[in-house]
PyMOL commands that place a pseudoatom at each C-alpha (Angstrom):
pseudoatom trace, name=CA, resn=MET, resi=1, chain=A, elem=C, hetatm=0, pos=[46.524, 2.182, 36.961]
pseudoatom trace, name=CA, resn=ARG, resi=2, chain=A, elem=C, hetatm=0, pos=[44.956, -0.655, 38.984]
pseudoatom trace, name=CA, resn=SER, resi=3, chain=A, elem=C, hetatm=0, pos=[41.570, 1.090, 39.174]
pseudoatom trace, name=CA, resn=LEU, resi=4, chain=A, elem=C, hetatm=0, pos=[41.608, 1.831, 35.420]
pseudoatom trace, name=CA, resn=ALA, resi=5, chain=A, elem=C, hetatm=0, pos=[42.413, -1.803, 34.620]
pseudoatom trace, name=CA, resn=MET, resi=6, chain=A, elem=C, hetatm=0, pos=[39.559, -2.977, 36.821]
pseudoatom trace, name=CA, resn=SER, resi=7, chain=A, elem=C, hetatm=0, pos=[37.175, -0.528, 35.130]
pseudoatom trace, name=CA, resn=LEU, resi=8, chain=A, elem=C, hetatm=0, pos=[38.124, -1.842, 31.708]
pseudoatom trace, name=CA, resn=LEU, resi=9, chain=A, elem=C, hetatm=0, pos=[37.598, -5.437, 32.787]
pseudoatom trace, name=CA, resn=LEU, resi=10, chain=A, elem=C, hetatm=0, pos=[34.210, -4.645, 34.263]
pseudoatom trace, name=CA, resn=LEU, resi=11, chain=A, elem=C, hetatm=0, pos=[33.230, -2.720, 31.149]
pseudoatom trace, name=CA, resn=TRP, resi=12, chain=A, elem=C, hetatm=0, pos=[34.276, -5.345, 28.647]
pseudoatom trace, name=CA, resn=GLY, resi=13, chain=A, elem=C, hetatm=0, pos=[34.977, -8.636, 30.364]
pseudoatom trace, name=CA, resn=LEU, resi=14, chain=A, elem=C, hetatm=0, pos=[37.701, -11.105, 29.507]
pseudoatom trace, name=CA, resn=ALA, resi=15, chain=A, elem=C, hetatm=0, pos=[37.007, -11.279, 25.772]
pseudoatom trace, name=CA, resn=ALA, resi=16, chain=A, elem=C, hetatm=0, pos=[39.472, -12.880, 23.406]
pseudoatom trace, name=CA, resn=PRO, resi=17, chain=A, elem=C, hetatm=0, pos=[41.763, -10.639, 21.332]
pseudoatom trace, name=CA, resn=ALA, resi=18, chain=A, elem=C, hetatm=0, pos=[40.834, -9.659, 17.813]
pseudoatom trace, name=CA, resn=THR, resi=19, chain=A, elem=C, hetatm=0, pos=[41.245, -12.203, 15.042]
pseudoatom trace, name=CA, resn=ALA, resi=20, chain=A, elem=C, hetatm=0, pos=[42.919, -11.361, 11.747]
pseudoatom trace, name=CA, resn=GLN, resi=21, chain=A, elem=C, hetatm=0, pos=[41.384, -8.698, 9.534]
pseudoatom trace, name=CA, resn=SER, resi=22, chain=A, elem=C, hetatm=0, pos=[41.228, -8.825, 5.719]
pseudoatom trace, name=CA, resn=TYR, resi=23, chain=A, elem=C, hetatm=0, pos=[43.296, -6.707, 3.353]
pseudoatom trace, name=CA, resn=GLN, resi=24, chain=A, elem=C, hetatm=0, pos=[42.674, -6.113, -0.350]
pseudoatom trace, name=CA, resn=GLY, resi=25, chain=A, elem=C, hetatm=0, pos=[45.091, -4.429, -2.727]
pseudoatom trace, name=CA, resn=CYS, resi=26, chain=A, elem=C, hetatm=0, pos=[47.518, -3.631, 0.094]
pseudoatom trace, name=CA, resn=ASN, resi=27, chain=A, elem=C, hetatm=0, pos=[51.228, -4.358, 0.053]
pseudoatom trace, name=CA, resn=ALA, resi=28, chain=A, elem=C, hetatm=0, pos=[53.074, -5.809, 3.032]
pseudoatom trace, name=CA, resn=ALA, resi=29, chain=A, elem=C, hetatm=0, pos=[54.032, -2.440, 4.501]
pseudoatom trace, name=CA, resn=GLU, resi=30, chain=A, elem=C, hetatm=0, pos=[50.483, -1.080, 4.162]
pseudoatom trace, name=CA, resn=THR, resi=31, chain=A, elem=C, hetatm=0, pos=[49.037, -4.239, 5.715]
pseudoatom trace, name=CA, resn=ARG, resi=32, chain=A, elem=C, hetatm=0, pos=[51.350, -3.907, 8.697]
pseudoatom trace, name=CA, resn=ILE, resi=33, chain=A, elem=C, hetatm=0, pos=[50.424, -0.235, 9.189]
pseudoatom trace, name=CA, resn=ILE, resi=34, chain=A, elem=C, hetatm=0, pos=[46.685, -0.939, 9.003]
pseudoatom trace, name=CA, resn=ASP, resi=35, chain=A, elem=C, hetatm=0, pos=[46.940, -3.878, 11.397]
pseudoatom trace, name=CA, resn=GLN, resi=36, chain=A, elem=C, hetatm=0, pos=[48.877, -1.840, 13.951]
pseudoatom trace, name=CA, resn=SER, resi=37, chain=A, elem=C, hetatm=0, pos=[46.488, 1.087, 13.586]
pseudoatom trace, name=CA, resn=LEU, resi=38, chain=A, elem=C, hetatm=0, pos=[43.417, -1.108, 14.075]
pseudoatom trace, name=CA, resn=ARG, resi=39, chain=A, elem=C, hetatm=0, pos=[44.878, -2.671, 17.199]
pseudoatom trace, name=CA, resn=SER, resi=40, chain=A, elem=C, hetatm=0, pos=[45.749, 0.747, 18.611]
pseudoatom trace, name=CA, resn=ALA, resi=41, chain=A, elem=C, hetatm=0, pos=[42.333, 2.188, 17.681]
pseudoatom trace, name=CA, resn=LYS, resi=42, chain=A, elem=C, hetatm=0, pos=[40.638, -0.727, 19.463]
pseudoatom trace, name=CA, resn=ASP, resi=43, chain=A, elem=C, hetatm=0, pos=[42.621, -0.196, 22.663]
pseudoatom trace, name=CA, resn=LEU, resi=44, chain=A, elem=C, hetatm=0, pos=[42.129, 3.575, 22.647]
pseudoatom trace, name=CA, resn=THR, resi=45, chain=A, elem=C, hetatm=0, pos=[38.406, 3.336, 21.980]
pseudoatom trace, name=CA, resn=LEU, resi=46, chain=A, elem=C, hetatm=0, pos=[37.944, 0.830, 24.789]
pseudoatom trace, name=CA, resn=LYS, resi=47, chain=A, elem=C, hetatm=0, pos=[39.640, 3.277, 27.169]
pseudoatom trace, name=CA, resn=ALA, resi=48, chain=A, elem=C, hetatm=0, pos=[37.432, 6.064, 25.810]
pseudoatom trace, name=CA, resn=ALA, resi=49, chain=A, elem=C, hetatm=0, pos=[34.296, 4.024, 26.503]
pseudoatom trace, name=CA, resn=ALA, resi=50, chain=A, elem=C, hetatm=0, pos=[35.433, 3.580, 30.107]
pseudoatom trace, name=CA, resn=ALA, resi=51, chain=A, elem=C, hetatm=0, pos=[36.022, 7.351, 30.384]
pseudoatom trace, name=CA, resn=VAL, resi=52, chain=A, elem=C, hetatm=0, pos=[32.488, 8.418, 29.416]
pseudoatom trace, name=CA, resn=GLY, resi=53, chain=A, elem=C, hetatm=0, pos=[31.029, 10.499, 32.243]
pseudoatom trace, name=CA, resn=ASP, resi=54, chain=A, elem=C, hetatm=0, pos=[30.076, 13.980, 33.395]
pseudoatom trace, name=CA, resn=THR, resi=55, chain=A, elem=C, hetatm=0, pos=[33.505, 15.415, 32.566]
pseudoatom trace, name=CA, resn=PRO, resi=56, chain=A, elem=C, hetatm=0, pos=[34.934, 18.400, 30.670]
pseudoatom trace, name=CA, resn=ASP, resi=57, chain=A, elem=C, hetatm=0, pos=[35.984, 16.088, 27.818]
pseudoatom trace, name=CA, resn=TYR, resi=58, chain=A, elem=C, hetatm=0, pos=[32.438, 14.763, 27.492]
pseudoatom trace, name=CA, resn=HIS, resi=59, chain=A, elem=C, hetatm=0, pos=[30.968, 18.284, 27.525]
pseudoatom trace, name=CA, resn=ARG, resi=60, chain=A, elem=C, hetatm=0, pos=[33.524, 19.451, 24.955]
pseudoatom trace, name=CA, resn=TRP, resi=61, chain=A, elem=C, hetatm=0, pos=[32.480, 16.865, 22.351]
pseudoatom trace, name=CA, resn=PHE, resi=62, chain=A, elem=C, hetatm=0, pos=[28.963, 15.726, 23.258]
pseudoatom trace, name=CA, resn=GLY, resi=63, chain=A, elem=C, hetatm=0, pos=[27.414, 18.742, 24.940]
pseudoatom trace, name=CA, resn=THR, resi=64, chain=A, elem=C, hetatm=0, pos=[25.254, 18.823, 28.043]
pseudoatom trace, name=CA, resn=TYR, resi=65, chain=A, elem=C, hetatm=0, pos=[25.575, 15.617, 30.018]
pseudoatom trace, name=CA, resn=SER, resi=66, chain=A, elem=C, hetatm=0, pos=[22.654, 13.298, 30.595]
pseudoatom trace, name=CA, resn=GLN, resi=67, chain=A, elem=C, hetatm=0, pos=[22.708, 9.658, 31.608]
pseudoatom trace, name=CA, resn=ALA, resi=68, chain=A, elem=C, hetatm=0, pos=[20.745, 8.617, 28.517]
pseudoatom trace, name=CA, resn=ASN, resi=69, chain=A, elem=C, hetatm=0, pos=[23.068, 10.452, 26.144]
pseudoatom trace, name=CA, resn=ALA, resi=70, chain=A, elem=C, hetatm=0, pos=[26.159, 9.140, 27.925]
pseudoatom trace, name=CA, resn=GLU, resi=71, chain=A, elem=C, hetatm=0, pos=[24.889, 5.577, 27.651]
pseudoatom trace, name=CA, resn=GLU, resi=72, chain=A, elem=C, hetatm=0, pos=[24.393, 6.057, 23.904]
pseudoatom trace, name=CA, resn=VAL, resi=73, chain=A, elem=C, hetatm=0, pos=[27.905, 7.455, 23.486]
pseudoatom trace, name=CA, resn=ARG, resi=74, chain=A, elem=C, hetatm=0, pos=[29.389, 4.589, 25.504]
pseudoatom trace, name=CA, resn=ALA, resi=75, chain=A, elem=C, hetatm=0, pos=[27.427, 2.016, 23.511]
pseudoatom trace, name=CA, resn=ASN, resi=76, chain=A, elem=C, hetatm=0, pos=[28.628, 3.513, 20.233]
pseudoatom trace, name=CA, resn=LEU, resi=77, chain=A, elem=C, hetatm=0, pos=[32.250, 3.460, 21.361]
pseudoatom trace, name=CA, resn=LYS, resi=78, chain=A, elem=C, hetatm=0, pos=[31.897, -0.156, 22.478]
pseudoatom trace, name=CA, resn=ALA, resi=79, chain=A, elem=C, hetatm=0, pos=[30.355, -0.993, 19.089]
pseudoatom trace, name=CA, resn=ILE, resi=80, chain=A, elem=C, hetatm=0, pos=[33.482, 0.364, 17.388]
pseudoatom trace, name=CA, resn=VAL, resi=81, chain=A, elem=C, hetatm=0, pos=[35.587, -1.909, 19.604]
pseudoatom trace, name=CA, resn=THR, resi=82, chain=A, elem=C, hetatm=0, pos=[33.342, -4.870, 18.766]
pseudoatom trace, name=CA, resn=ALA, resi=83, chain=A, elem=C, hetatm=0, pos=[33.684, -4.258, 15.024]
pseudoatom trace, name=CA, resn=ILE, resi=84, chain=A, elem=C, hetatm=0, pos=[37.482, -4.318, 15.251]
pseudoatom trace, name=CA, resn=ARG, resi=85, chain=A, elem=C, hetatm=0, pos=[37.716, -7.093, 17.809]
pseudoatom trace, name=CA, resn=GLY, resi=86, chain=A, elem=C, hetatm=0, pos=[35.525, -9.381, 15.728]
pseudoatom trace, name=CA, resn=GLY, resi=87, chain=A, elem=C, hetatm=0, pos=[38.132, -9.469, 12.982]
pseudoatom trace, name=CA, resn=GLY, resi=88, chain=A, elem=C, hetatm=0, pos=[35.622, -8.706, 10.245]
pseudoatom trace, name=CA, resn=VAL, resi=89, chain=A, elem=C, hetatm=0, pos=[37.134, -5.440, 9.037]
pseudoatom trace, name=CA, resn=THR, resi=90, chain=A, elem=C, hetatm=0, pos=[38.205, -5.413, 5.396]
pseudoatom trace, name=CA, resn=ALA, resi=91, chain=A, elem=C, hetatm=0, pos=[40.681, -2.722, 4.397]
pseudoatom trace, name=CA, resn=HIS, resi=92, chain=A, elem=C, hetatm=0, pos=[40.823, -1.974, 0.695]
pseudoatom trace, name=CA, resn=CYS, resi=93, chain=A, elem=C, hetatm=0, pos=[43.861, 0.061, -0.341]
pseudoatom trace, name=CA, resn=GLU, resi=94, chain=A, elem=C, hetatm=0, pos=[42.773, 2.453, -3.069]
pseudoatom trace, name=CA, resn=GLU, resi=95, chain=A, elem=C, hetatm=0, pos=[44.658, 4.553, -5.591]
pseudoatom trace, name=CA, resn=ILE, resi=96, chain=A, elem=C, hetatm=0, pos=[44.039, 8.146, -6.609]
pseudoatom trace, name=CA, resn=ALA, resi=97, chain=A, elem=C, hetatm=0, pos=[41.688, 7.775, -9.556]
pseudoatom trace, name=CA, resn=GLU, resi=98, chain=A, elem=C, hetatm=0, pos=[38.386, 8.978, -10.931]
pseudoatom trace, name=CA, resn=ASP, resi=99, chain=A, elem=C, hetatm=0, pos=[36.579, 6.041, -9.311]
pseudoatom trace, name=CA, resn=GLY, resi=100, chain=A, elem=C, hetatm=0, pos=[38.941, 5.847, -6.325]
pseudoatom trace, name=CA, resn=CYS, resi=101, chain=A, elem=C, hetatm=0, pos=[40.503, 8.391, -4.007]
pseudoatom trace, name=CA, resn=SER, resi=102, chain=A, elem=C, hetatm=0, pos=[40.696, 12.087, -4.634]
pseudoatom trace, name=CA, resn=ALA, resi=103, chain=A, elem=C, hetatm=0, pos=[43.828, 14.042, -3.716]
pseudoatom trace, name=CA, resn=GLY, resi=104, chain=A, elem=C, hetatm=0, pos=[44.013, 14.646, 0.023]
pseudoatom trace, name=CA, resn=GLU, resi=105, chain=A, elem=C, hetatm=0, pos=[41.273, 12.151, 0.846]
pseudoatom trace, name=CA, resn=TYR, resi=106, chain=A, elem=C, hetatm=0, pos=[42.128, 9.740, 3.659]
pseudoatom trace, name=CA, resn=ALA, resi=107, chain=A, elem=C, hetatm=0, pos=[39.371, 7.150, 3.593]
pseudoatom trace, name=CA, resn=TRP, resi=108, chain=A, elem=C, hetatm=0, pos=[35.722, 6.448, 2.966]
pseudoatom trace, name=CA, resn=VAL, resi=109, chain=A, elem=C, hetatm=0, pos=[33.083, 3.864, 3.718]
pseudoatom trace, name=CA, resn=TYR, resi=110, chain=A, elem=C, hetatm=0, pos=[29.556, 3.060, 2.607]
pseudoatom trace, name=CA, resn=ALA, resi=111, chain=A, elem=C, hetatm=0, pos=[27.502, 2.772, 5.774]
pseudoatom trace, name=CA, resn=ASP, resi=112, chain=A, elem=C, hetatm=0, pos=[25.547, -0.246, 4.562]
pseudoatom trace, name=CA, resn=GLU, resi=113, chain=A, elem=C, hetatm=0, pos=[28.691, -2.244, 3.646]
pseudoatom trace, name=CA, resn=PRO, resi=114, chain=A, elem=C, hetatm=0, pos=[30.157, -3.444, 6.956]
pseudoatom trace, name=CA, resn=TYR, resi=115, chain=A, elem=C, hetatm=0, pos=[33.037, -3.486, 7.623]
pseudoatom trace, name=CA, resn=LEU, resi=116, chain=A, elem=C, hetatm=0, pos=[34.671, -2.468, 4.336]
pseudoatom trace, name=CA, resn=MET, resi=117, chain=A, elem=C, hetatm=0, pos=[36.966, 0.553, 4.589]
pseudoatom trace, name=CA, resn=HIS, resi=118, chain=A, elem=C, hetatm=0, pos=[38.520, 2.190, 1.546]
pseudoatom trace, name=CA, resn=LEU, resi=119, chain=A, elem=C, hetatm=0, pos=[41.898, 3.621, 2.542]
pseudoatom trace, name=CA, resn=CYS, resi=120, chain=A, elem=C, hetatm=0, pos=[43.660, 6.190, 0.364]
pseudoatom trace, name=CA, resn=PRO, resi=121, chain=A, elem=C, hetatm=0, pos=[47.392, 6.827, -0.080]
pseudoatom trace, name=CA, resn=ALA, resi=122, chain=A, elem=C, hetatm=0, pos=[47.114, 9.897, 2.186]
pseudoatom trace, name=CA, resn=PHE, resi=123, chain=A, elem=C, hetatm=0, pos=[46.042, 7.660, 5.080]
pseudoatom trace, name=CA, resn=PHE, resi=124, chain=A, elem=C, hetatm=0, pos=[49.529, 6.150, 5.242]
pseudoatom trace, name=CA, resn=ASP, resi=125, chain=A, elem=C, hetatm=0, pos=[51.102, 9.602, 5.544]
pseudoatom trace, name=CA, resn=LEU, resi=126, chain=A, elem=C, hetatm=0, pos=[49.131, 10.346, 8.726]
pseudoatom trace, name=CA, resn=PRO, resi=127, chain=A, elem=C, hetatm=0, pos=[51.028, 10.117, 12.026]
pseudoatom trace, name=CA, resn=VAL, resi=128, chain=A, elem=C, hetatm=0, pos=[50.183, 7.620, 14.737]
pseudoatom trace, name=CA, resn=LEU, resi=129, chain=A, elem=C, hetatm=0, pos=[48.604, 9.255, 17.764]
pseudoatom trace, name=CA, resn=GLU, resi=130, chain=A, elem=C, hetatm=0, pos=[51.546, 8.684, 20.104]
pseudoatom trace, name=CA, resn=ARG, resi=131, chain=A, elem=C, hetatm=0, pos=[53.781, 10.680, 17.756]
pseudoatom trace, name=CA, resn=LEU, resi=132, chain=A, elem=C, hetatm=0, pos=[51.416, 13.606, 17.399]
pseudoatom trace, name=CA, resn=GLN, resi=133, chain=A, elem=C, hetatm=0, pos=[52.904, 16.854, 18.658]
pseudoatom trace, name=CA, resn=PRO, resi=134, chain=A, elem=C, hetatm=0, pos=[50.274, 19.454, 19.630]
pseudoatom trace, name=CA, resn=GLY, resi=135, chain=A, elem=C, hetatm=0, pos=[50.890, 22.701, 17.799]
pseudoatom trace, name=CA, resn=SER, resi=136, chain=A, elem=C, hetatm=0, pos=[52.886, 21.206, 14.937]
pseudoatom trace, name=CA, resn=ARG, resi=137, chain=A, elem=C, hetatm=0, pos=[51.799, 21.554, 11.338]
pseudoatom trace, name=CA, resn=ARG, resi=138, chain=A, elem=C, hetatm=0, pos=[51.814, 17.775, 10.953]
pseudoatom trace, name=CA, resn=SER, resi=139, chain=A, elem=C, hetatm=0, pos=[49.224, 17.343, 13.680]
pseudoatom trace, name=CA, resn=GLU, resi=140, chain=A, elem=C, hetatm=0, pos=[46.643, 19.337, 11.735]
pseudoatom trace, name=CA, resn=ASN, resi=141, chain=A, elem=C, hetatm=0, pos=[45.947, 16.341, 9.503]
pseudoatom trace, name=CA, resn=GLY, resi=142, chain=A, elem=C, hetatm=0, pos=[44.721, 14.004, 12.268]
pseudoatom trace, name=CA, resn=THR, resi=143, chain=A, elem=C, hetatm=0, pos=[45.923, 10.487, 13.003]
pseudoatom trace, name=CA, resn=ARG, resi=144, chain=A, elem=C, hetatm=0, pos=[45.598, 6.979, 11.610]
pseudoatom trace, name=CA, resn=GLU, resi=145, chain=A, elem=C, hetatm=0, pos=[43.768, 5.731, 14.707]
pseudoatom trace, name=CA, resn=GLY, resi=146, chain=A, elem=C, hetatm=0, pos=[41.400, 8.692, 14.732]
pseudoatom trace, name=CA, resn=THR, resi=147, chain=A, elem=C, hetatm=0, pos=[40.565, 8.172, 11.072]
pseudoatom trace, name=CA, resn=LEU, resi=148, chain=A, elem=C, hetatm=0, pos=[39.679, 4.526, 11.727]
pseudoatom trace, name=CA, resn=VAL, resi=149, chain=A, elem=C, hetatm=0, pos=[37.463, 5.441, 14.699]
pseudoatom trace, name=CA, resn=HIS, resi=150, chain=A, elem=C, hetatm=0, pos=[35.741, 8.027, 12.512]
pseudoatom trace, name=CA, resn=GLU, resi=151, chain=A, elem=C, hetatm=0, pos=[35.152, 5.688, 9.594]
pseudoatom trace, name=CA, resn=ILE, resi=152, chain=A, elem=C, hetatm=0, pos=[34.041, 2.628, 11.571]
pseudoatom trace, name=CA, resn=SER, resi=153, chain=A, elem=C, hetatm=0, pos=[31.490, 4.718, 13.476]
pseudoatom trace, name=CA, resn=HIS, resi=154, chain=A, elem=C, hetatm=0, pos=[29.668, 5.354, 10.179]
pseudoatom trace, name=CA, resn=PHE, resi=155, chain=A, elem=C, hetatm=0, pos=[28.536, 1.757, 9.686]
pseudoatom trace, name=CA, resn=LEU, resi=156, chain=A, elem=C, hetatm=0, pos=[24.858, 1.041, 10.273]
pseudoatom trace, name=CA, resn=ARG, resi=157, chain=A, elem=C, hetatm=0, pos=[25.833, -1.923, 12.436]
pseudoatom trace, name=CA, resn=VAL, resi=158, chain=A, elem=C, hetatm=0, pos=[28.051, 0.289, 14.601]
pseudoatom trace, name=CA, resn=ALA, resi=159, chain=A, elem=C, hetatm=0, pos=[26.930, 3.849, 15.419]
pseudoatom trace, name=CA, resn=ARG, resi=160, chain=A, elem=C, hetatm=0, pos=[25.221, 5.096, 12.237]
pseudoatom trace, name=CA, resn=THR, resi=161, chain=A, elem=C, hetatm=0, pos=[27.085, 8.395, 12.499]
pseudoatom trace, name=CA, resn=ASP, resi=162, chain=A, elem=C, hetatm=0, pos=[26.960, 11.154, 9.935]
pseudoatom trace, name=CA, resn=ASP, resi=163, chain=A, elem=C, hetatm=0, pos=[29.282, 14.070, 9.161]
pseudoatom trace, name=CA, resn=HIS, resi=164, chain=A, elem=C, hetatm=0, pos=[27.533, 17.077, 10.664]
pseudoatom trace, name=CA, resn=CYS, resi=165, chain=A, elem=C, hetatm=0, pos=[30.791, 18.949, 11.251]
pseudoatom trace, name=CA, resn=TYR, resi=166, chain=A, elem=C, hetatm=0, pos=[34.516, 18.789, 10.612]
pseudoatom trace, name=CA, resn=SER, resi=167, chain=A, elem=C, hetatm=0, pos=[37.370, 20.340, 12.636]
pseudoatom trace, name=CA, resn=ARG, resi=168, chain=A, elem=C, hetatm=0, pos=[37.705, 20.735, 16.366]
pseudoatom trace, name=CA, resn=SER, resi=169, chain=A, elem=C, hetatm=0, pos=[36.507, 24.328, 16.541]
pseudoatom trace, name=CA, resn=VAL, resi=170, chain=A, elem=C, hetatm=0, pos=[33.325, 23.718, 14.543]
pseudoatom trace, name=CA, resn=CYS, resi=171, chain=A, elem=C, hetatm=0, pos=[32.482, 20.460, 16.341]
pseudoatom trace, name=CA, resn=GLN, resi=172, chain=A, elem=C, hetatm=0, pos=[32.997, 22.059, 19.759]
pseudoatom trace, name=CA, resn=GLN, resi=173, chain=A, elem=C, hetatm=0, pos=[30.610, 24.831, 18.778]
pseudoatom trace, name=CA, resn=MET, resi=174, chain=A, elem=C, hetatm=0, pos=[28.036, 22.270, 17.649]
pseudoatom trace, name=CA, resn=ALA, resi=175, chain=A, elem=C, hetatm=0, pos=[28.353, 20.416, 20.968]
pseudoatom trace, name=CA, resn=ARG, resi=176, chain=A, elem=C, hetatm=0, pos=[27.414, 23.623, 22.772]
pseudoatom trace, name=CA, resn=GLU, resi=177, chain=A, elem=C, hetatm=0, pos=[24.391, 24.155, 20.558]
pseudoatom trace, name=CA, resn=ASP, resi=178, chain=A, elem=C, hetatm=0, pos=[23.055, 20.709, 19.658]
pseudoatom trace, name=CA, resn=ALA, resi=179, chain=A, elem=C, hetatm=0, pos=[23.998, 17.702, 21.775]
pseudoatom trace, name=CA, resn=VAL, resi=180, chain=A, elem=C, hetatm=0, pos=[21.779, 15.360, 19.747]
pseudoatom trace, name=CA, resn=ARG, resi=181, chain=A, elem=C, hetatm=0, pos=[23.668, 16.039, 16.514]
pseudoatom trace, name=CA, resn=THR, resi=182, chain=A, elem=C, hetatm=0, pos=[27.073, 15.659, 18.142]
pseudoatom trace, name=CA, resn=ILE, resi=183, chain=A, elem=C, hetatm=0, pos=[26.160, 12.165, 19.342]
pseudoatom trace, name=CA, resn=ASP, resi=184, chain=A, elem=C, hetatm=0, pos=[25.433, 11.408, 15.678]
pseudoatom trace, name=CA, resn=ASN, resi=185, chain=A, elem=C, hetatm=0, pos=[28.701, 12.944, 14.457]
pseudoatom trace, name=CA, resn=ALA, resi=186, chain=A, elem=C, hetatm=0, pos=[31.735, 10.843, 13.496]
pseudoatom trace, name=CA, resn=ASP, resi=187, chain=A, elem=C, hetatm=0, pos=[34.416, 13.431, 14.268]
pseudoatom trace, name=CA, resn=SER, resi=188, chain=A, elem=C, hetatm=0, pos=[33.064, 13.853, 17.817]
pseudoatom trace, name=CA, resn=TYR, resi=189, chain=A, elem=C, hetatm=0, pos=[33.974, 10.241, 18.599]
pseudoatom trace, name=CA, resn=GLN, resi=190, chain=A, elem=C, hetatm=0, pos=[37.430, 10.698, 17.102]
pseudoatom trace, name=CA, resn=TYR, resi=191, chain=A, elem=C, hetatm=0, pos=[38.170, 13.842, 19.122]
pseudoatom trace, name=CA, resn=PHE, resi=192, chain=A, elem=C, hetatm=0, pos=[36.764, 12.441, 22.363]
pseudoatom trace, name=CA, resn=THR, resi=193, chain=A, elem=C, hetatm=0, pos=[38.841, 9.279, 21.988]
pseudoatom trace, name=CA, resn=GLU, resi=194, chain=A, elem=C, hetatm=0, pos=[41.996, 11.300, 21.318]
pseudoatom trace, name=CA, resn=ASP, resi=195, chain=A, elem=C, hetatm=0, pos=[41.379, 13.683, 24.215]
pseudoatom trace, name=CA, resn=VAL, resi=196, chain=A, elem=C, hetatm=0, pos=[40.690, 11.094, 26.929]
pseudoatom trace, name=CA, resn=THR, resi=197, chain=A, elem=C, hetatm=0, pos=[43.622, 8.875, 25.942]
pseudoatom trace, name=CA, resn=TYR, resi=198, chain=A, elem=C, hetatm=0, pos=[46.724, 10.493, 24.453]
pseudoatom trace, name=CA, resn=PHE, resi=199, chain=A, elem=C, hetatm=0, pos=[45.723, 14.132, 24.850]
pseudoatom trace, name=CA, resn=ALA, resi=200, chain=A, elem=C, hetatm=0, pos=[44.789, 13.565, 28.496]
pseudoatom trace, name=CA, resn=ARG, resi=201, chain=A, elem=C, hetatm=0, pos=[48.520, 13.975, 29.068]
pseudoatom trace, name=CA, resn=GLN, resi=202, chain=A, elem=C, hetatm=0, pos=[48.851, 16.985, 26.752]
pseudoatom trace, name=CA, resn=PRO, resi=203, chain=A, elem=C, hetatm=0, pos=[47.799, 20.635, 27.110]
pseudoatom trace, name=CA, resn=LEU, resi=204, chain=A, elem=C, hetatm=0, pos=[44.558, 21.372, 25.262]
pseudoatom trace, name=CA, resn=THR, resi=205, chain=A, elem=C, hetatm=0, pos=[45.474, 24.981, 24.486]
pseudoatom trace, name=CA, resn=ASN, resi=206, chain=A, elem=C, hetatm=0, pos=[46.773, 25.625, 20.973]
pseudoatom trace, name=CA, resn=LYS, resi=207, chain=A, elem=C, hetatm=0, pos=[45.875, 22.101, 19.884]
pseudoatom trace, name=CA, resn=PRO, resi=208, chain=A, elem=C, hetatm=0, pos=[45.218, 22.428, 16.155]
pseudoatom trace, name=CA, resn=PRO, resi=209, chain=A, elem=C, hetatm=0, pos=[42.140, 20.908, 14.499]
pseudoatom trace, name=CA, resn=PRO, resi=210, chain=A, elem=C, hetatm=0, pos=[42.667, 18.064, 12.033]
pseudoatom trace, name=CA, resn=ALA, resi=211, chain=A, elem=C, hetatm=0, pos=[42.107, 19.074, 8.418]
pseudoatom trace, name=CA, resn=PRO, resi=212, chain=A, elem=C, hetatm=0, pos=[38.621, 18.405, 6.961]
pseudoatom trace, name=CA, resn=ARG, resi=213, chain=A, elem=C, hetatm=0, pos=[38.147, 14.867, 5.742]
pseudoatom trace, name=CA, resn=ALA, resi=214, chain=A, elem=C, hetatm=0, pos=[36.318, 13.971, 2.559]
pseudoatom trace, name=CA, resn=ASP, resi=215, chain=A, elem=C, hetatm=0, pos=[33.814, 11.187, 3.240]
pseudoatom trace, name=CA, resn=ARG, resi=216, chain=A, elem=C, hetatm=0, pos=[31.353, 9.502, 0.964]
for i in range(1, 216): cmd.bond("trace and resi %d" % i, "trace and resi %d" % (i + 1))
show_as sticks, trace
zoom trace
């Protein structure tokens, strides 16, 4: 634990905690959930940035290791942390509507509109990562923290990611075939962050893939 704490301090320094985020159209309960999820996503992503290296987890989600690629992955993860820590995230709670959320959609962003996230009703039904049980039906839908990591990575000011693949099985296959595209893929950052934090203590066998996410 001591060595991990030292690594995190060296990686990030003694920066101040995140300031308050902004919430639009969200009730008190939704605001509390988003705030907790953002704080957790920040902490998990910071740990993930410290864990980037020539490891099985890195190979699983980002393909063949190289120092240049690893530095890009680490920088992108740190950029996600910076976006949350800066307190500039705006969460807009949307309704299911023709010009809003579709059924089953969790969230969306427009990459050139930092750091506005549109969160759908289904987002609030997602479990938090620490309550995810590998192998359960509920775990197939992903997590709140993972969804936030995914969405924030899309912003042009963060990692400029795209959606080249969805689901763990498809994204693992892409990592084996095209490391460049995986570094540009939002779900890869979500899965890597989950695997090197919470799932580092869980068996990887029979871990179900999150359901496909509809992004815009």
